[in-house]
C-alpha positions as CSV (number, residue, x, y, z in Angstrom):
1,X,0.0,0.0,0.0
2,X,2.8,2.4,0.9
3,X,4.3,1.9,-2.6
4,X,1.0,2.8,-4.2
5,X,0.7,6.0,-2.1
6,X,4.3,7.0,-3.0
7,X,3.5,6.5,-6.7
8,X,0.3,8.6,-6.5
9,X,1.9,11.4,-4.6
10,X,5.0,11.6,-6.7
11,X,3.3,11.3,-10.1
12,X,3.2,14.6,-11.9
13,X,-0.3,16.1,-12.0
14,X,0.2,18.2,-15.2
15,X,0.7,21.9,-15.6
16,X,-1.0,24.1,-13.0
17,X,-2.8,27.3,-13.9
18,X,-1.5,30.8,-13.1
19,X,-1.2,31.8,-9.5
20,X,-4.1,33.8,-8.1
21,X,-3.2,37.4,-7.7
22,X,-4.2,39.6,-4.7
23,X,-6.1,42.5,-6.3
24,X,-5.1,44.8,-3.4
25,X,-1.5,43.9,-3.8
26,X,-1.7,44.7,-7.5
27,X,-3.4,48.1,-6.8
28,X,-0.8,48.9,-4.1
29,X,2.1,48.3,-6.5
30,X,0.3,50.4,-9.2
31,X,-0.2,53.3,-6.7
32,X,3.6,53.1,-5.9
33,X,4.4,53.4,-9.6
34,X,1.9,56.2,-10.2
35,X,3.4,58.2,-7.3
36,X,6.9,57.8,-8.7
37,X,5.9,58.7,-12.3
38,X,3.9,61.8,-11.2
39,X,6.9,63.0,-9.1
40,X,9.2,62.3,-12.0
41,X,7.1,64.5,-14.3
42,X,5.9,67.1,-11.9
43,X,8.1,67.0,-8.9
44,X,6.8,66.9,-5.3
45,X,6.7,69.6,-2.6
46,X,8.1,69.0,0.8
47,X,6.0,66.1,2.1
48,X,4.3,65.7,5.4
49,X,5.2,62.3,7.0
50,X,3.6,62.6,10.4
51,X,2.6,65.2,13.0
52,X,2.7,65.4,16.8
53,X,-0.6,66.7,18.1
54,X,-2.3,66.6,21.5
55,X,0.0,64.0,22.9
56,X,0.0,61.6,20.0
57,X,1.6,61.1,16.6
58,X,-0.7,61.2,13.6
59,X,0.7,59.1,10.8
60,X,0.7,60.2,7.2
61,X,-2.4,58.0,6.3
62,X,-4.5,59.7,9.0
63,X,-3.3,63.1,7.8
64,X,-3.9,62.2,4.2
65,X,-7.5,61.2,5.0
66,X,-8.1,64.6,6.7
67,X,-6.5,66.5,3.8
68,X,-8.2,64.5,1.1
69,X,-11.6,65.0,2.6
70,X,-11.0,68.7,3.3
71,X,-9.7,69.3,-0.3
72,X,-12.7,67.5,-1.8
73,X,-14.8,70.5,-0.6
74,X,-17.5,68.1,0.5
75,X,-16.7,67.7,4.2
76,X,-16.8,70.8,6.4
77,X,-15.8,68.8,9.5
78,X,-12.6,67.7,7.8
79,X,-11.8,71.2,6.8
80,X,-12.4,72.4,10.3
81,X,-10.0,69.7,11.7
82,X,-7.4,70.6,9.1
83,X,-7.5,74.2,10.2
84,X,-7.3,73.2,13.8
85,X,-4.2,71.0,13.1
86,X,-2.6,73.9,11.2
87,X,-3.3,76.3,14.0
88,X,-2.2,74.1,16.9
89,X,0.9,72.4,15.3
90,X,2.2,75.5,13.4
91,X,5.9,74.9,12.7
92,X,6.8,72.7,15.6
93,X,5.0,69.4,15.3
94,X,5.3,68.6,11.6
95,X,7.6,65.8,10.5
96,X,8.4,66.2,6.9
97,X,10.5,64.7,4.0
98,X,12.4,66.8,1.5
99,X,10.9,68.1,-1.7
100,X,11.5,66.3,-5.0
101,X,12.7,68.2,-8.1
102,X,11.0,67.0,-11.3
103,X,12.9,65.4,-14.1
104,X,10.4,65.6,-17.0
105,X,13.0,64.8,-19.5
106,X,13.3,61.2,-18.1
107,X,9.6,60.8,-18.3
108,X,9.7,61.9,-21.9
109,X,12.6,59.5,-22.6
110,X,10.5,56.6,-21.2
111,X,7.6,57.5,-23.5
112,X,9.9,57.7,-26.6
113,X,12.0,54.6,-25.8
114,X,11.6,52.0,-28.5
115,X,14.3,49.4,-27.5
116,X,15.2,47.4,-24.4
117,X,18.5,49.3,-24.1
118,X,16.8,52.6,-24.0
119,X,14.3,51.5,-21.4
120,X,17.1,50.1,-19.3
121,X,18.9,53.5,-19.6
122,X,15.8,55.2,-18.3
123,X,15.7,52.8,-15.4
124,X,19.3,53.8,-14.5
125,X,18.4,57.5,-14.7
126,X,15.4,57.0,-12.5
127,X,17.5,55.2,-9.9
128,X,20.0,58.1,-9.9
129,X,17.3,60.7,-9.7
130,X,15.4,58.9,-6.9
131,X,18.6,58.3,-4.9
132,X,19.0,62.1,-4.5
133,X,15.5,62.5,-2.9
134,X,14.3,59.1,-1.6
135,X,17.4,57.0,-1.2
136,X,15.8,54.5,1.2
137,X,12.6,54.3,-0.8
138,X,11.4,51.7,-3.4
139,X,11.8,54.5,-5.9
140,X,15.6,54.1,-5.8
141,X,15.7,50.3,-5.6
142,X,12.9,47.9,-6.3
143,X,11.0,50.0,-8.9
144,X,13.9,50.8,-11.3
145,X,15.1,47.2,-11.0
146,X,11.7,46.1,-12.1
147,X,11.7,48.5,-15.1
148,X,15.1,47.4,-16.2
149,X,14.4,43.6,-15.9
150,X,11.0,44.0,-17.7
151,X,12.0,46.3,-20.5
152,X,10.7,43.9,-23.1
153,X,7.3,43.8,-21.5
154,X,7.2,47.6,-21.5
155,X,7.8,47.6,-25.2
156,X,5.1,45.1,-25.8
157,X,2.7,47.2,-23.6
158,X,3.4,50.3,-25.7
159,X,2.1,48.5,-28.7
160,X,-1.2,47.5,-27.1
161,X,-4.3,49.1,-28.5
162,X,-5.2,50.6,-25.1
163,X,-2.0,52.5,-24.8
164,X,-3.0,56.2,-24.7
165,X,-1.6,57.7,-27.9
166,X,-3.3,61.1,-28.1
167,X,-1.0,64.1,-27.9
168,X,-1.5,66.3,-24.8
169,X,-2.4,69.3,-26.9
170,X,-5.6,67.5,-28.1
171,X,-6.4,65.7,-24.9
172,X,-4.9,67.4,-21.8
173,X,-5.5,64.3,-19.6
174,X,-3.7,61.9,-22.0
175,X,-0.4,62.2,-20.2
176,X,-2.0,61.3,-16.9
177,X,-3.6,58.3,-18.6
178,X,-0.1,57.3,-19.8
179,X,1.2,57.5,-16.2
180,X,-1.6,55.2,-15.0
181,X,-1.0,52.8,-18.0
182,X,2.7,52.4,-17.2
183,X,1.8,52.1,-13.5
184,X,-0.6,49.2,-14.3
185,X,1.8,47.4,-16.6
186,X,4.8,47.7,-14.2
187,X,2.7,46.7,-11.2
188,X,1.8,43.6,-13.2
189,X,5.5,43.0,-14.0
190,X,6.3,43.0,-10.3
191,X,3.8,40.2,-9.8
192,X,4.7,38.3,-13.0
193,X,1.5,39.3,-14.8
194,X,1.5,40.0,-18.5
195,X,0.9,43.6,-19.6
196,X,-2.4,43.1,-21.2
197,X,-3.7,41.1,-18.2
198,X,-2.5,43.7,-15.7
199,X,-4.1,46.5,-17.7
200,X,-7.4,44.6,-17.8
201,X,-7.4,43.7,-14.1
202,X,-6.8,47.3,-13.2
203,X,-9.2,48.8,-15.8
204,X,-11.3,50.5,-13.2
205,X,-8.4,51.6,-11.0
206,X,-7.2,55.2,-10.8
207,X,-4.4,56.6,-8.8
208,X,-5.1,58.7,-5.7
209,X,-3.5,61.8,-7.5
210,X,-5.9,61.5,-10.4
211,X,-8.9,61.1,-8.1
212,X,-7.9,64.2,-6.2
213,X,-7.4,66.1,-9.5
214,X,-10.9,65.0,-10.6
215,X,-12.5,66.1,-7.3
216,X,-10.8,69.5,-7.5
217,X,-12.2,70.0,-11.1
218,X,-15.7,69.0,-10.0
219,X,-15.7,71.4,-7.1
220,X,-14.0,74.3,-8.9
């Protein structure tokens, strides 16, 4: 009997299907990429990391929630809390990270790149740029590594029919859509998902920066 069990358990069961992907993990990676690419194109002001207020430390996620709700213009309580924080903390309790200087020429180079070598060169430039401002962040390590090692997938992705092609002069939001497209594709690459599959799975996802921009437009 033991011989039969050994044979059954050791006999190959054929090829398995693709590993299931955690949608939240995929969205989180896409958000990381979108943040990097927006900063690369636009720069980033001095960033609030945390704040000391009334005997506790508010982390950046708590502060982001207050600021997002306040800036949406739809929550008067959030705006009141933001003003109270600004009044009470003033210059003493804020914990910040340094500003990031934009490098739009690197973003333009990524859009124009049409070979593996060019994309790998962009990855090296992103690493050097990020190392000046976020040396301990994924921006300077894991993300450019992924871009360099998946340059062939990026080239394939740029030939897909859903890659945003319209020039910014005709459609001002096209460049934002390109940032989100690259974010989706590269998030997929980090989880070993094909470009077309990643774009499809994240078809309804939008970065937090784009959502905030849309809210500002709606309330302006």
